C-alpha positions in Angstrom: -20.7 135.1 83.9 -23.7 133.4 85.1 -27.1 135.5 85.4 -28.9 133.4 87.8 -27.1 130.8 90.3 -28.1 127.2 90.0 -28.7 126.4 94.0 -28.6 123.1 95.5 -30.0 122.6 99.3 -28.1 119.8 101.6 -29.9 119.6 104.4 -33.9 119.4 103.6 -35.2 119.2 106.7 -33.6 122.5 107.9 -33.4 124.0 104.2 -37.1 124.0 104.1 -37.1 127.2 106.4 -35.5 128.9 103.6 -38.3 128.0 101.0 -40.2 131.6 101.6 -36.8 133.0 100.9 -36.3 131.1 97.8 -39.3 131.7 96.3 -38.8 135.0 96.9 -35.5 135.3 94.6 -35.8 133.6 91.2 -34.7 136.3 89.3 -31.2 135.6 91.0 -31.8 131.9 92.3 -32.6 128.7 90.4 -33.4 125.7 92.7 -32.4 122.9 90.9 -31.4 120.2 93.5 -31.8 118.6 96.9 -29.5 116.7 99.1 -30.8 115.0 101.9 -30.5 110.8 103.7 -34.2 111.0 104.6 -36.4 109.8 101.8 -39.3 111.3 103.3 -37.8 114.9 103.6 -36.8 114.4 99.7 -40.6 113.6 98.9 -41.7 116.5 100.4 -39.4 118.7 98.4 -40.1 116.8 95.1 -44.0 117.2 95.8 -43.3 121.0 96.3 -40.8 121.7 93.6 -41.4 118.8 90.7 -38.1 119.6 88.4 -35.8 119.2 91.5 -33.0 116.5 91.2 -32.7 115.1 94.7 -30.0 113.2 95.8 -29.4 111.1 98.7 -25.3 111.1 98.3 -23.7 114.3 98.8 -21.0 113.3 96.9 -23.1 112.3 94.1 -24.5 115.6 94.5 -21.6 117.4 94.0 -20.6 115.4 90.5 -23.6 117.7 89.3 -22.4 120.0 86.7 -25.6 122.0 86.6 -25.3 123.1 90.3 -23.3 126.4 90.6 -23.6 126.4 94.4 -25.0 124.6 97.4 -26.3 125.8 100.7 -25.6 124.0 103.5 -28.3 123.2 106.1 -26.7 120.3 107.6 -25.6 119.8 111.1 -22.8 122.0 112.2 -20.3 119.2 112.8 -20.3 118.2 109.0 -20.2 122.2 107.6 -16.4 122.8 107.4 -15.6 119.5 105.6 -18.7 119.7 103.1 -17.9 123.1 102.3 -14.4 122.2 101.7 -15.5 119.6 99.5 -17.9 121.7 97.5 -15.3 124.4 96.7 -12.9 121.5 95.4 -15.6 120.2 93.2 -16.1 124.0 91.7 -19.2 124.8 93.6 -19.7 128.3 95.3 -20.9 127.6 99.2 -23.1 129.1 101.7 -23.2 127.5 104.7 -25.3 127.7 107.9 -23.8 128.5 111.1 -21.4 128.1 112.8 -18.7 127.7 110.0 -16.2 125.3 111.6 -15.6 123.7 114.9 -12.0 123.3 114.7 -9.0 125.8 114.3 -7.5 123.5 111.8 -10.7 123.2 109.9 -10.5 127.0 109.6 -7.4 127.3 108.2 -8.1 124.5 105.4 -11.4 126.3 104.8 -9.7 129.6 104.2 -7.1 127.9 102.0 -9.5 126.5 100.3 -11.5 129.6 99.2 -7.9 131.0 98.7 -7.1 127.9 96.4 -10.4 128.3 94.0 -11.5 131.7 94.1 -14.9 131.1 94.6 -17.4 132.8 96.6 -18.2 131.2 100.5 -20.6 132.9 102.8 -21.8 132.1 106.5 -25.5 132.3 106.6 -25.5 134.3 109.7 -29.0 136.0 109.7 -28.7 137.7 112.9 -26.5 140.1 111.3 -29.4 140.9 109.0 -32.2 141.7 111.4 -33.5 144.9 110.7 -32.6 146.6 114.2 -29.0 144.7 114.2 -28.6 146.3 110.6 -30.1 150.2 112.1 -27.3 150.2 114.4 -24.6 148.7 112.7 -25.3 151.7 109.9 -25.6 154.1 113.3 -22.1 153.1 114.5 -20.9 153.0 111.5 -21.8 156.6 111.5 -20.3 157.5 114.8 -23.6 158.1 116.3 -22.8 156.4 119.8 -19.6 157.9 120.1 -16.7 155.7 120.4 -17.9 152.5 121.0 -16.2 150.9 124.6 -18.4 147.9 125.4 -21.2 145.6 124.1 -23.2 142.6 125.5 -24.5 139.7 123.1 -26.1 136.7 124.0 -27.9 133.2 122.9 -30.8 132.2 125.3 -32.7 129.7 123.9 -33.9 126.4 125.7 -33.5 123.7 123.1 -33.5 120.6 125.2 -36.3 119.0 123.5 -34.2 119.2 120.4 -31.2 116.8 122.3 -32.8 113.6 121.5 -35.0 111.2 119.2 -38.5 109.8 120.5 -36.5 106.9 121.9 -34.5 109.1 123.7 -31.3 108.5 121.6 -29.5 111.4 121.1 -29.4 113.8 118.2 -25.9 115.5 117.0 -27.2 118.5 119.1 -27.5 115.9 122.4 -23.8 114.9 121.6 -22.8 118.2 121.3 -24.2 119.4 124.5 -22.7 115.8 126.1 -19.2 115.9 124.6 -18.0 120.0 124.8 -18.0 122.5 127.7 -17.9 126.1 126.1 -19.5 128.6 123.9 -20.5 126.2 121.2 -23.0 128.2 118.8 -21.5 132.1 119.3 -22.0 133.3 115.8 -26.1 134.7 116.6 -24.7 136.5 119.3 -21.2 137.8 117.8 -21.9 138.0 114.0 -24.1 141.7 114.6 -21.5 142.9 117.0 -18.8 142.2 115.0 -20.6 144.0 112.3 -21.1 147.1 114.7 -17.5 147.2 116.0 -15.8 146.6 112.6 -14.0 143.8 113.3 -12.0 142.7 110.4 -12.6 145.5 108.2 -10.0 148.0 107.3 -9.3 150.6 109.8 -12.0 148.4 112.3 -11.1 146.5 115.0 -9.8 142.9 115.9 -11.1 140.2 118.1 -8.2 139.8 120.5 -8.6 137.3 123.3 -11.2 135.7 125.4 -11.8 134.0 129.0 -14.7 131.6 129.3 -16.6 130.5 132.4 -19.4 127.6 132.5 -21.6 127.1 135.6 -22.6 123.7 136.7 -25.0 121.7 134.7 -28.2 120.7 136.1 -31.4 121.6 133.4 -30.7 119.1 131.0 -30.3 116.2 133.2 -33.6 117.5 135.0 -35.3 117.4 131.2 -34.4 114.0 130.6 -34.9 112.5 133.9 -38.6 113.9 134.0 -39.5 112.6 130.2 -36.8 108.9 130.0 -36.4 108.5 133.9 -33.6 107.5 135.8 -31.9 104.7 133.7 -31.3 107.0 131.2 -27.5 108.0 131.3 -28.7 111.7 130.9 -30.8 112.0 133.9 -27.4 112.2 135.4 -25.4 116.0 135.7 -22.5 114.5 134.6 -23.2 113.0 131.9 -23.5 116.1 130.5 -19.9 118.3 128.7 -21.9 121.1 128.8 -23.0 123.7 131.9 -26.1 125.1 131.8 -24.5 128.7 131.6 -21.8 130.1 129.6 -20.0 133.7 130.1 -17.6 134.6 127.4 -15.4 137.9 128.4 -13.9 139.2 124.8 -11.4 141.9 124.7 -10.9 143.9 121.5 -7.6 145.3 120.1 -8.8 149.1 120.3 -9.8 147.9 124.1 -13.7 147.0 123.4 -15.2 144.3 126.1 -17.5 141.9 124.9 -19.4 140.4 127.1 -21.1 137.2 125.3 -23.7 134.9 127.3 -24.7 131.7 126.1 -27.4 129.5 127.3 -29.6 126.9 125.7 -30.6 124.6 128.6 -32.4 126.6 131.5 -36.2 126.4 131.3 -37.4 129.7 130.2 -39.0 131.3 127.4 -36.3 132.5 124.1 -34.6 135.7 124.1 -34.8 136.1 120.6 -32.3 138.6 120.7 -30.1 139.7 123.0 -27.8 143.0 122.7 -26.5 146.0 124.0 -23.9 148.8 122.8 -22.3 151.7 125.1 -20.6 154.6 123.7 -19.2 157.8 125.1 -22.2 159.4 123.5 -25.1 157.0 123.4 -26.2 153.2 124.0 -28.5 150.9 122.7 -30.9 148.1 124.3 -32.4 145.4 122.2 -35.9 143.9 122.8 -35.4 140.6 124.3 -38.7 139.6 123.3 -41.5 140.2 120.6 -43.8 142.5 123.2 -40.1 144.9 123.8 -39.3 147.7 121.5 -35.5 147.9 121.0 -34.6 151.4 122.9 -31.9 153.9 122.1 -30.4 156.8 123.8 -28.6 159.2 122.3 -26.7 162.6 124.2 -28.3 165.9 123.5 -31.1 164.1 121.2 -33.8 164.2 124.3 -34.9 167.3 125.7 -35.8 165.8 129.2 -33.9 166.8 132.1 -32.8 162.9 132.7 -31.5 160.9 130.4 -34.3 158.9 129.0 -34.9 155.8 126.6 -36.9 155.9 123.4 -37.8 153.4 120.9 -35.1 153.1 118.2 -37.7 153.4 115.3 -38.5 156.8 116.3 -34.9 157.2 114.0 -35.9 154.9 111.2 -36.6 158.0 108.9 -32.7 158.9 109.4 -31.0 155.9 110.5 -33.2 152.7 108.3 -30.1 150.6 107.0 -30.2 150.8 103.1 -30.8 147.2 102.8 -33.8 147.5 104.5 -35.0 150.2 102.7 -34.7 148.3 99.6 -35.7 145.2 101.1 -37.9 145.2 103.5 -41.4 144.0 102.0 -40.1 140.7 100.7 -37.5 140.2 104.0 -40.4 140.6 106.2 -42.1 137.6 104.8 -39.2 135.2 105.5 -37.5 133.8 109.1 -35.2 135.1 111.8 -36.3 138.9 111.1 -35.9 138.7 107.5 -32.7 137.4 107.6 -33.2 134.1 105.7 -34.4 136.0 102.8 -31.0 139.0 103.3 -28.4 136.4 103.3 -29.6 134.4 100.3 -29.7 137.8 98.5 -26.4 138.9 99.4 -24.9 135.4 98.6 -26.4 135.3 95.4 -25.7 139.2 94.5 -22.0 138.8 95.4 -21.9 135.6 92.7 -23.6 137.5 89.7 -21.3 140.4 90.6 -18.3 138.8 91.0 -17.4 140.2 94.4 -16.8 139.3 98.2 -19.8 138.3 100.1 -20.1 141.0 103.3 -20.0 138.0 105.6 -17.0 136.1 104.2 -14.7 133.0 104.6 -12.3 135.3 107.6 -15.8 136.6 109.6 -17.0 132.8 109.3 -13.6 131.6 111.1 -13.3 134.3 113.2 -16.7 134.6 114.5 -16.9 130.1 114.8 -13.6 129.7 116.2 -15.2 131.1 119.7 -16.5 127.3 119.6 -12.6 125.8 120.2 -11.0 128.6 122.0 -14.0 128.9 124.5 -13.8 125.0 125.0 -9.6 125.5 125.4 -10.3 128.8 127.9 -12.9 126.2 130.1 -10.8 123.2 129.9 -7.9 125.6 131.7 -9.8 127.0 134.5 -11.0 130.5 132.5 -7.3 131.0 131.1 -7.3 134.2 128.9 -7.2 132.4 125.1 -5.7 134.8 121.6 -7.4 134.6 118.9 -6.2 133.4 115.7 -5.0 135.8 113.1 -6.4 133.6 109.8 -5.4 136.6 107.5 -1.5 135.8 107.9 -0.2 132.6 106.2 -0.3 129.5 107.9 2.9 128.5 109.5 3.3 124.5 109.2 2.7 122.9 112.8 1.0 125.7 113.9 
């Protein structure tokens, strides 16, 4: 049994956001290598961590016997195959979201985890935000009664990330051009899945989805304003992804989930966008830093009529144990403390030789909303069933 996880960061630009978390976890995680194709990025890491080994070739990194685990902070199209390669090379894997963009890659990822017996975790940091964990703790103890519906969303104008300075498309630009559906679902569905016990013994399962998408206008407007009519992106027909996407999901226990995805419309960032409705209580997240998360619990208020109150009025009773232990360290890192907590959970799962809190089945089910929603949109909003990834794959399925 290892006493400290020797970690390599793959994708140094995005991985740099996790430096504070890495620095706070030196008792469990030792950064030994970084991999990136950009020499400038590598040099920044080497300047800050003089002992780290730098690689510009992923295959060479995987040959490094001193590396126990890799943290994949690369573009999402690469995650599944890079994870599979790392597992086959004997490395544990923590992957940025989403885990995969296709059903076939999902199957291969599951089978590789099964075959190698190594730890795989998806770094869905939104699951670890303080209010999301507190609401999950309350839901687990039945505070909301029987849950009937939930809402979630990722609403964040990222059009400036679609291009380089010369107007050429980044990987995100290619994503928006080539796909139409809910292509980045896990920040939204992850916390909801935890609240509902999706995939857990005695919990629930995602059964089916249907997705509808608006027309595409905002990104073409943006490219026209920044690059003029000669850029193909100034034509709305160039973009496959509509401005606003709504996916309706139904669980096997009859819970209805509404997932909104909008990364093109001009507006400030909705950092969090969640709600939960039960038979005896409800929850509404704050949507930006000036709004508090709100809760209503039947019988908890002395008011004559139902009134919302701050979630934090209940923190003494319902703060999640993870936040009671790690709050001071977590709040110094990004994504509401989630950057620290996903790495802490990954390292601890390896050291304790147990399954991580967000395992490969969670990863592939949540991520499969991407290809399933694309299928639904292409068929005019057809209802599409979820795949049962816990069954052995049937050849040709």
